[in-house]
C-alpha positions in Angstrom: 0.1 -0.2 -0.2 1.1 3.5 -0.8 0.7 7.1 0.4 -0.7 9.7 -2.0 1.7 13.1 -1.2 0.4 16.5 -2.4 2.9 19.2 -2.8 1.9 23.0 -3.4 4.5 22.9 -6.7 6.1 20.8 -9.1 9.5 21.9 -8.0 8.7 21.1 -4.2 7.3 17.5 -5.4 10.4 16.7 -7.3 12.6 17.5 -4.3 10.4 15.4 -2.0 10.3 12.6 -4.3 14.0 12.3 -4.6 14.1 12.4 -0.8 11.6 9.7 -0.5 13.0 7.6 -3.4 10.3 7.7 -5.6 11.7 8.0 -9.1 9.1 6.7 -12.0 8.0 9.8 -13.5 4.6 10.6 -14.8 3.2 13.7 -16.3 1.2 14.2 -13.3 2.9 12.5 -10.4 6.3 10.5 -9.7 5.8 7.1 -8.1 7.7 5.0 -5.8 7.1 1.9 -3.8 6.0 3.4 -0.8 5.0 7.0 -2.0 3.2 8.6 -4.9 4.0 12.2 -5.0 1.8 14.4 -7.0 1.5 18.5 -6.9 -0.9 21.2 -7.3 -0.1 24.2 -9.4 -0.9 26.8 -6.4 -4.4 26.8 -6.2 -6.5 24.0 -7.9 -9.7 25.0 -6.6 -11.7 28.5 -6.4 -14.9 29.5 -5.0 -17.6 29.4 -7.5 -18.3 32.8 -9.3 -21.7 34.2 -9.3 -22.7 33.1 -12.7 -22.1 29.6 -11.4 -24.9 29.9 -9.3 -27.2 31.6 -11.9 -26.3 32.6 -15.5 -28.1 35.7 -15.3 -25.4 37.3 -13.0 -22.9 37.3 -16.1 -24.5 40.7 -16.9 -23.8 43.1 -14.0 -26.8 44.6 -12.7 -27.2 47.1 -9.4 -30.8 45.3 -8.7 -29.1 41.9 -8.3 -26.7 43.0 -5.6 -25.7 41.9 -3.0 -25.3 38.2 -4.3 -25.0 36.2 -1.2 -25.2 32.5 -2.1 -27.0 30.2 1.0 -23.9 27.8 0.5 -20.7 29.1 -1.2 -19.6 26.1 -3.3 -16.0 25.5 -4.9 -14.8 24.5 -8.4 -11.9 23.5 -10.2 -9.8 26.5 -11.8 -10.3 26.0 -15.5 -6.4 26.4 -16.4 -5.5 23.7 -14.2 -8.4 21.4 -14.4 -6.1 18.7 -16.0 -4.0 18.5 -12.6 -7.0 18.3 -10.6 -8.5 15.5 -12.6 -5.1 13.8 -12.4 -5.2 13.9 -8.5 -8.7 12.9 -8.6 -7.8 9.7 -10.6 -4.8 8.9 -8.2 -7.3 9.0 -5.3 -9.4 6.4 -6.6 -6.5 3.8 -6.9 -7.2 0.7 -4.7 -3.4 0.6 -3.2 -3.4 4.1 -1.7 -3.8 3.8 2.1 -3.7 7.5 3.1 -3.2 10.9 1.8 -0.4 13.2 3.5 -0.5 17.1 2.8 2.8 18.4 2.0 1.5 21.7 0.6 3.2 25.3 2.2 2.9 24.8 6.1 0.4 27.9 6.4 -2.8 29.0 6.1 -3.1 29.2 2.1 -1.2 26.0 1.9 -3.9 24.3 4.3 -6.7 25.4 1.9 -4.9 24.5 -1.1 -5.2 20.7 -0.3 -8.3 20.9 1.8 -10.4 22.3 -0.9 -9.0 19.5 -3.2 -9.8 17.0 -0.7 -13.1 18.0 -0.3 -14.0 17.9 -4.2 -12.6 14.7 -4.7 -14.7 13.3 -1.4 -11.6 11.6 0.1 -12.7 9.3 3.3 -9.3 7.7 4.0 -6.8 8.9 6.7 -5.2 12.1 6.3 -1.9 13.2 7.6 0.2 16.6 7.4 3.9 17.4 6.8 4.7 20.4 8.7 8.2 21.6 8.1 10.2 24.9 7.9 12.9 24.1 5.5 13.3 22.3 2.2 16.6 20.5 3.1 16.9 16.7 2.7 17.2 16.5 6.5 13.9 18.4 7.1 12.1 16.5 4.5 13.1 13.2 6.2 12.7 14.4 10.0 9.3 15.5 8.8 8.1 12.4 7.0 9.3 10.4 10.3 7.0 12.7 12.6 4.0 13.4 10.5 1.0 15.5 12.2 -2.6 14.4 12.5 -4.5 16.5 10.0 -7.1 17.4 12.7 -4.6 19.3 14.3 -4.5 22.0 11.5 -8.6 22.0 11.1 -9.0 25.5 12.5 -6.2 26.9 10.2 -8.4 25.5 7.6 -11.3 27.1 8.9 -9.6 30.6 9.1 -8.4 30.4 5.6 -12.3 29.6 4.4 -13.3 32.5 6.4 -10.7 34.9 5.1 -11.6 33.4 1.1 -15.4 33.8 1.6 -15.1 37.2 3.2 -12.8 38.3 0.6 -15.3 36.9 -2.1 -18.4 38.8 -0.4 -17.2 42.0 0.3 -14.6 42.3 -2.6 -17.0 41.2 -5.3 -20.1 42.8 -4.4 -18.4 46.2 -3.6 -16.4 46.2 -6.8 -19.4 45.0 -8.8 -21.6 47.8 -7.3 -18.9 50.9 -7.8 -18.1 49.5 -11.1 -21.9 49.4 -12.3 -22.7 52.6 -10.9 -19.9 54.9 -12.2 -18.9 53.1 -15.2 -15.5 52.3 -14.5 -13.2 49.4 -13.5 -13.3 50.1 -9.6 -11.9 47.5 -7.2 -12.5 47.9 -3.3 -11.8 44.7 -1.0 -11.6 44.0 2.9 -7.8 44.6 3.0 -6.8 46.8 0.1 -9.2 49.7 0.4 -8.1 50.4 4.2 -4.4 50.1 2.7 -5.3 52.4 0.1 -6.9 54.8 2.7 -3.5 54.8 4.6 -1.8 56.2 1.5 -4.8 58.7 0.9 -4.3 59.9 4.6 -0.7 60.9 4.1 -1.5 62.7 0.7 -4.4 64.8 2.6 -1.5 65.8 5.4 1.0 66.6 2.8 -1.3 68.8 0.6 -2.6 70.7 3.8 0.8 71.3 5.3 2.3 74.8 5.0 6.0 75.2 5.5 7.3 77.5 8.4 10.8 78.9 8.8 13.0 78.0 12.0 16.4 78.4 13.1 19.1 76.5 14.8 21.9 78.3 16.6 25.1 76.7 16.8 28.5 77.7 18.9 31.9 76.3 17.6 34.3 75.2 20.3 37.7 73.8 19.9 36.2 72.6 16.2 33.3 71.0 18.2 29.9 71.9 17.3 27.6 73.0 20.3 23.9 73.2 19.7 21.2 75.5 21.4 19.0 73.9 23.5 15.8 74.3 21.0 14.6 75.4 17.5 13.5 78.9 17.2 10.8 80.2 15.2 11.0 83.9 15.6 13.7 85.5 13.8 14.1 88.4 16.2 14.6 86.0 18.9 17.5 84.6 17.1 19.3 88.0 16.5 18.9 88.8 20.2 20.7 85.4 21.3 23.4 85.9 18.6 24.2 89.6 19.9 24.1 88.5 23.4 26.5 85.5 23.0 29.0 87.2 20.8 32.5 87.5 21.6 31.5 85.3 24.9 33.3 82.3 26.6 31.4 78.9 27.4 31.0 77.6 30.8 30.8 73.8 31.5 27.8 73.6 33.9 27.5 69.6 33.7 28.7 66.3 32.4 26.4 63.2 32.2 27.5 59.9 31.4 25.1 57.1 31.1 26.0 53.4 30.2 23.8 52.0 27.2 23.2 48.8 25.6 21.8 47.8 22.4 20.9 44.2 22.4 21.0 42.0 19.2 18.5 42.4 16.5 16.3 39.4 16.5 16.3 37.3 13.1 13.8 38.5 10.2 10.7 38.0 10.0 9.0 38.2 6.3 7.6 41.8 6.9 10.9 43.2 8.3 13.1 41.3 5.8 10.7 43.1 3.2 11.0 46.7 4.8 15.0 46.2 5.2 15.6 45.0 1.6 13.4 47.8 0.4 15.3 50.5 2.4 18.8 49.4 1.5 18.1 48.1 -1.9 15.2 49.6 -3.1 13.3 46.1 -3.6 9.5 46.0 -3.8 7.6 43.8 -1.3 6.6 41.7 -4.3 10.5 41.4 -5.4 11.7 40.3 -1.9 9.2 37.8 -1.7 10.2 36.3 -5.1 13.7 36.0 -4.3 13.3 34.8 -1.0 11.4 32.2 -2.3 14.1 31.2 -4.5 16.5 31.0 -1.8 14.1 28.7 0.3 12.6 26.3 -2.6 15.3 26.1 -5.2 18.4 26.8 -3.1 17.2 25.6 0.2 19.5 28.1 1.9 16.8 29.7 4.4 13.9 28.7 6.0 10.3 28.9 5.6 9.5 32.7 4.3 6.0 33.4 4.8 6.5 34.1 9.1 5.3 36.5 11.3 7.6 35.5 14.2 11.2 36.5 14.5 12.2 34.2 17.4 13.4 30.4 17.5 11.6 27.4 19.3 14.1 25.7 22.1 14.5 22.6 20.0 16.5 24.5 17.5 19.5 25.3 19.9 21.0 21.9 18.8 21.1 23.0 15.2 22.8 26.2 15.7 26.5 24.8 14.9 25.6 23.2 11.8 24.0 26.2 10.5 27.0 28.4 11.4 29.0 25.8 9.4 27.0 26.0 6.3 27.1 30.0 6.6 30.9 29.8 7.0 31.7 29.2 3.4 30.4 32.7 2.4 31.6 34.4 5.7 34.4 32.9 7.0 35.9 36.0 8.8 32.6 36.7 10.6 32.0 33.0 11.6 35.6 32.1 12.6 35.4 34.1 16.0 31.9 32.8 17.1 32.9 28.9 16.3 35.3 28.5 18.9 32.3 29.0 21.0 30.7 25.9 19.8 27.5 27.3 18.2 26.4 28.9 21.6 23.9 31.8 21.2 24.7 34.6 23.1 21.4 36.3 22.5 19.3 34.0 24.5 16.2 35.6 24.5 15.7 34.5 20.8 14.6 30.8 22.0 10.9 31.8 23.0 8.3 28.9 22.3 5.5 31.1 23.2 6.4 33.7 20.4 7.0 31.3 17.6 3.8 31.0 15.7 3.0 28.4 12.7 6.7 29.0 11.9 10.1 30.5 13.6 12.2 33.5 12.4 13.9 33.1 9.0 17.4 32.0 9.5 19.7 30.1 7.2 19.5 26.2 6.7 22.3 23.7 7.6 23.1 23.9 3.4 26.5 25.2 2.5 26.0 28.5 0.4 28.2 29.0 -2.7 27.8 32.7 -3.9 28.7 31.6 -7.5 25.2 29.7 -7.6 23.1 32.8 -6.6 22.4 35.8 -8.7 23.0 39.3 -7.3 19.6 40.1 -5.8 20.1 36.5 -3.9 23.1 37.3 -2.7 21.9 40.5 -1.5 19.1 38.9 0.2 20.9 35.9 1.7 23.8 38.3 3.1 20.8 40.1 5.2 19.5 37.0 6.5 22.9 35.5 7.6 24.3 38.8 8.8 21.2 39.1 10.8 21.6 35.4 12.3 25.0 35.9 13.1 24.2 38.6 15.3 22.8 36.4 17.7 26.4 34.8 18.3 27.8 38.3 19.0 27.9 40.2 22.2 25.6 43.4 22.7 26.8 46.6 21.6 27.8 48.9 24.7 28.3 52.5 24.8 28.0 55.5 27.0 26.2 58.5 26.0 27.9 61.7 27.2 26.3 65.1 27.6 27.7 68.1 28.2 25.5 71.1 29.3 26.9 74.6 28.5 26.3 78.3 29.4 27.2 81.1 27.2 25.9 84.4 28.4 23.0 82.6 30.2 21.8 81.0 27.5 22.0 77.1 27.4 23.9 75.1 24.7 24.4 71.1 24.9 26.6 68.6 23.0 25.8 65.2 22.5 28.5 62.2 21.7 28.7 58.5 22.3 31.9 56.8 23.3 31.9 53.0 22.4 32.7 50.3 25.4 32.2 47.2 23.4 31.8 46.8 19.3 29.8 43.5 20.0 27.3 42.5 16.9 28.3 45.9 15.3 31.4 44.5 14.1 29.4 42.6 11.5 27.8 46.0 10.0 30.2 47.5 7.3 29.2 51.2 8.6 31.7 52.5 10.9 30.4 53.2 14.3 31.6 56.7 15.5 33.4 57.2 18.9 33.5 60.0 21.0 35.9 62.9 20.2 35.2 65.3 22.9 38.3 65.9 25.0 37.0 64.8 28.5 40.2 64.1 29.7 40.6 68.0 29.7 37.1 69.1 30.6 35.6 69.4 34.0 32.7 71.3 35.5 33.3 74.8 36.2 35.7 75.1 33.3 35.7 78.1 30.9 36.4 77.2 27.0 37.0 79.8 24.1 34.4 79.9 21.3 35.6 80.5 17.6 32.1 81.2 16.4 28.5 81.7 17.2 25.9 81.4 14.2 22.5 80.3 13.1 20.9 78.3 10.4 17.8 79.1 8.6 15.6 76.1 7.6 11.8 75.2 6.4 9.8 72.8 8.1 9.0 69.9 5.7 5.6 67.8 5.1 5.8 64.3 6.0 7.3 62.2 3.0 4.9 59.7 1.1 5.2 56.2 1.8 7.9 54.0 0.6 6.8 50.5 0.5 8.8 50.0 3.7 6.8 52.5 5.4 3.6 51.0 4.4 4.5 47.7 5.1 4.9 49.0 8.9 1.5 50.5 8.9 -0.1 47.6 7.2 1.7 45.6 10.0 0.5 48.2 12.7 -3.0 47.7 11.7 -2.7 44.0 11.3 -3.6 44.5 7.5 -3.2 41.4 5.6 -0.7 38.7 6.7 3.1 38.6 5.9 2.4 36.2 3.1 -0.2 38.2 1.1 0.9 42.1 1.8 3.1 42.3 -1.1 0.3 40.9 -3.3 -2.1 43.9 -1.9 0.4 46.5 -2.8 0.8 45.1 -6.2 -2.9 45.0 -6.8 -3.4 48.7 -5.9 -0.7 49.6 -8.4 -2.3 47.2 -11.0 -5.6 48.6 -10.3 -4.0 52.4 -10.9 -4.9 53.7 -7.3 -1.4 54.4 -6.6 1.7 54.3 -8.5 5.7 54.2 -7.7 7.5 57.5 -8.3 11.2 57.6 -7.1 10.3 54.8 -4.7 7.7 56.9 -3.5 3.9 55.5 -3.4 1.5 58.2 -4.7 -2.4 58.0 -4.5 -3.8 58.7 -8.1 -6.8 60.7 -9.1 -8.5 57.5 -9.5 -7.6 56.2 -6.0 -8.6 59.6 -4.4 -12.1 59.1 -6.0 -12.4 55.5 -4.9 -11.7 56.4 -1.3 -14.3 59.1 -1.3 -16.9 56.7 -3.0 -16.6 54.1 -0.3 -18.4 53.7 3.2 -16.3 54.8 6.1 -16.3 51.4 7.6 -14.5 49.6 4.7 -11.8 51.9 4.7 -11.2 52.1 8.1 -7.8 50.5 9.1 -8.9 49.7 12.5 -12.1 47.6 11.5 -10.2 45.6 9.3 -7.6 44.8 11.9 -10.5 43.6 14.0 -11.4 41.3 11.4 -7.8 39.9 10.8 -7.4 39.5 14.8 -10.7 37.5 14.4 -9.1 35.3 11.6 -6.3 34.7 13.9 -8.6 33.6 16.8 -10.4 31.3 14.5 -6.8 29.6 13.5 -6.3 29.4 17.0 -9.9 27.8 18.1 -11.0 30.8 20.1 -13.5 32.4 17.7 -16.6 30.8 15.8 -16.3 30.8 12.2 -20.1 31.0 11.7 -20.4 34.5 13.7 -17.7 36.0 11.9 -19.1 35.1 8.4 -22.3 36.3 9.6 -21.0 39.9 10.5 -19.4 39.8 7.1 -22.6 39.3 5.4 -24.1 42.0 7.3 -21.3 44.2 6.5 -21.4 43.5 2.7 -25.3 44.3 3.0 -25.0 47.8 4.3 -22.0 48.6 2.1 -23.9 47.9 -1.0 -27.2 49.8 0.3 -24.9 52.9 1.0 -23.5 52.6 -2.8 -27.0 52.3 -4.2 -28.4 55.3 -2.3 -24.9 57.6 -2.8 -25.4 60.8 -4.6 -21.5 61.1 -5.4 -20.2 61.8 -8.8 -17.0 60.0 -10.3 -15.1 61.4 -13.2 -12.8 59.2 -15.4 -9.4 60.2 -15.0 -7.5 58.5 -17.8 -10.1 59.6 -20.7 -8.3 60.5 -24.2 -9.5 62.6 -27.2 -9.2 59.4 -29.4 -12.6 57.6 -30.2 -13.5 53.9 -30.3 -13.9 52.9 -33.9 -16.6 50.5 -32.9 -19.1 52.8 -30.6 -17.7 56.1 -31.2 -17.4 56.7 -27.2 -14.1 57.9 -25.9 -11.0 55.7 -25.3 -9.4 55.4 -22.0 -5.6 55.0 -21.5 -4.6 51.9 -19.4 -0.9 51.0 -18.3 -0.4 47.4 -18.5 2.7 45.1 -18.1 3.8 45.5 -21.7 3.0 49.0 -22.1 -0.1 51.0 -22.5 -3.4 50.3 -24.4 -6.7 52.3 -25.2 -9.8 50.6 -23.9 -13.4 51.7 -24.9 -15.3 53.6 -21.9 -18.5 51.9 -22.9 -18.4 48.7 -20.9 -21.0 47.2 -23.4 -18.3 47.6 -26.3 -15.0 46.6 -24.7 -13.2 47.6 -27.9 -9.1 47.6 -27.0 -6.1 48.3 -28.8 -2.2 48.7 -27.9 -1.2 52.5 -27.8 2.4 52.5 -29.5 4.5 49.7 -29.4 4.3 46.5 -27.2 7.0 46.2 -24.5 8.8 42.7 -24.2 10.6 40.9 -21.6 13.9 41.3 -23.5 16.2 43.8 -22.0 18.5 46.1 -23.7 22.1 45.1 -23.4 23.4 48.7 -22.2 20.6 50.3 -20.4 18.7 47.2 -19.1 15.4 48.7 -19.7 12.6 46.6 -21.5 12.9 46.7 -25.0 10.1 47.5 -27.6 8.9 44.8 -29.8 8.4 45.6 -33.6 7.1 43.7 -36.8 9.2 44.8 -39.8 9.6 43.6 -43.3 12.4 41.7 -42.4 10.7 40.0 -39.6 10.0 40.3 -35.9 13.0 42.6 -34.1 13.4 44.5 -30.4 14.5 47.7 -29.9 15.7 50.1 -27.4 15.0 53.8 -28.6 17.0 55.4 -25.9 20.0 53.5 -26.8 19.3 52.8 -30.2 19.9 49.1 -30.1 18.2 46.6 -32.6 18.1 42.9 -32.2 16.6 40.3 -34.3 14.1 38.3 -32.6 16.1 35.0 -32.7 19.2 36.6 -31.5 18.8 35.7 -27.6 21.5 33.0 -26.8 21.1 30.4 -24.2 22.9 31.3 -21.4 24.6 28.6 -19.0 23.6 29.2 -15.3 26.2 29.8 -12.5 25.2 26.3 -11.2 25.9 24.5 -14.8 29.1 26.4 -15.1 30.3 25.2 -11.5 29.1 21.7 -12.3 30.6 21.4 -15.5 34.1 22.9 -14.6 33.9 20.5 -11.9 33.1 17.4 -14.3 35.9 18.5 -16.7 38.7 19.4 -14.5 38.3 15.9 -13.2 38.2 14.3 -16.3 41.4 16.3 -17.4 43.3 16.0 -14.2 46.1 13.8 -15.6 46.5 16.0 -18.1 50.0 18.1 -17.5 49.4 22.0 -18.0 45.7 21.6 -18.5 44.5 24.9 -16.7 40.9 25.1 -14.9 40.3 27.9 -17.3 41.0 25.5 -20.5 38.7 22.9 -18.7 36.1 25.7 -18.2 36.4 26.5 -21.6 36.0 23.1 -22.9 32.8 22.7 -20.6 31.2 25.6 -22.2 31.7 25.0 -25.6 30.5 21.4 -25.4 27.4 22.8 -23.5 26.6 25.1 -26.8 
């Protein structure tokens, strides 16, 4: 008898099958003596659409809303139906004794598997693989310690509630707004409050009025002392400058305060997305994608979609192996702490009570080879590894020194930091500034000469628009979405053209501003949505009734639709052009898509669309690395980068050899030719690459 194992992706299924010794490959599964490993393709099932309940819902009409089915059913996704049918056939085999869920260990992963099991009407035993990394060791250990599926029933209920709530509110409100205002307007339980946060920041910026202020400085022995506060009256500044001119400074007080900065905790997903955005300008979505590669393909980091920054107690014994794995790329940083046999200095990181479904993101026991990673993967792995190494270094200790000075009765001060122990700051490449104050010569009551007293005039500045790092922090504060979904929410707002990126800042578009004005206050309230998210978390922990939650969502949906129906607000299309539709004569709208801009008829019943200008391809210019335009000419298809005036035929692109393939070929051919005197590795590599071509 065999076990049927369901992974979430084909790549993960192949790795699991290899570790389990299943090697007979089929189009839809991989079979062995004990296990048959198959896969989903992300979600294979989805909630039924309105037209699945009643064909009349295909036409969007305000009088049909809200659409609230008595029982919300599921159906196979059309594009991946073939894979669902293959799993359905496997489930009918008489030699299958049980089902092992090996999808991602989280809320959505649970939903992927459970909906498939529900649709195929599975009646046999179910077990759960719950692991936090994709290394061979983790997979083997996980299969030796499979969990009962009933342990994750509440997590599944939370996932179902989330999906149904998003369907009820998102679908009904979006249909109502689109139908009433004749434009594609999308609103939702999480995305609308997220948009509202940006909208509120935009209002603050618009209402801001700059004011002048002055800061007064006194230069003493090349050191700059600062007046006790900023001043907003120019005459007051002039009076103080006149009063302190040609005077001497008296040291009134010197205070020292010892401080300790503890080691930073390892990353959770949101903190990593914030840091990558600040340091490298990565979008949250890009960080998620790169991180998934490090986890799934390279197996170098633990489960990425976590909201915990702590480790469980049982992980203490794995620390030495993880250090050794990191040492191949960080030998200089690891060498000092290896002498301590992998003992973690920051003991507080081990806290079972603060580990949720998964622990923090840290390196696995898999050795790292930077040559196998692209530049983005290297950057992200470096962040994770160095943050992990901080745990093995002492705290950063310093003394905060504050000198209070008096000049002609006016109070000035100097603040500086004196380092006692670098600790984990040694891992940071930026230099930690030490105190430059001549404290051995200064004492209370001493009089000092002043070189100059002067002022600097500045203007108050409005708050900055949010970067993605800022928005992620706000979303986390209000519990908007989960670490796994926040990047997708931001991308959805961008694709809907309610916000746009400009110089790494997020700006609300005219469409976004109008949308916020149209929706009911309850839907845009971050506090209310945070309350819903809290309830979903409680459902996952078995502390909240899912039926009561969904009843509240249904009532909220009815209220939102009634508000839209009775609203007397107006809406103006922000992207109308002067071009007329060749089919019906209505004005065309300009819309940004992934491969350029298109013109779409503003008449929903018409739907005519065409590209505006040339189509952008995925081919990158070899000089500026921007996407090249795709053209069809007399000599055939070609790509063009207009700024650089680079033209390439469509068949010119050569197949690249990956860095991993390059290293494998180098090893293969250097071993094959190691008996040949004078055969260099460069020659071996050249031969390998030539044969690869």
